[in-house]
C-alpha positions, 0 to 999 in steps of 0.5 A: 718867853717860852710861855708866851710863844707856847701860848701864842702857838696854842692860840693860833691852833685854836683859832685855826681849828675854830675857823675850819669848823666855822667854814665847814658849818657855813658850807653845810648851811649853804648846801642846806639852803640850796636844797630848801630853795630847790624844793621851794621853787617848782619845776613845773608851773601852770599859767592861766590864759584868758580862756577859762579852759586853757592853761600853759604848763611851763618847765621852769628849768628849761623853757619847755611848754605845753598848752593844757586843756581841761573840760567838765563835759565831752570837750577836748582834754589834754596837752598840746606842745608849744615848745619841746626843745630846751632853751638852755645849752646843757642840763647843768644850765637848768635851774628851777625857776629860771623861766617864767611867763608874763601875759600880754594884752593879747589873750593868745600871747605871752612873754617868756623870760629867762630870768638868768640871762634876760633872753625873751621869747614870744609865746603864742598858744592856739588850738590850731597847730600852725598858729602855735609858736615860740619865737626869740625876741631880739 
């Protein structure tokens, strides 16, 4: 009987040790996968517009955006602000890849989607400041 009890106790200790080791391995594996995901999902993405010289740069963590112009001659080259305010409450809410842009049939308009909570925004780019805006769609 003592032998059986001793064997049972040793078996339980071995299982507990294995279980704890397995849990630590799983936790490490999840953390490694999260790091890989963070690297694979870019913070910034460029979205082409129908204008050959214009892109929209999006901070995929928080919804900040810029209109980016390039040139091969003496034309305008630079960035114009579309949205300088974060669309998430705190930095802890920022996640790489949270926001993405979808083009519409109107070349000046995109739909910005928060892929975590589903909020949508109309984004209008334009060379004239008063015609650029980002507006929540309710």
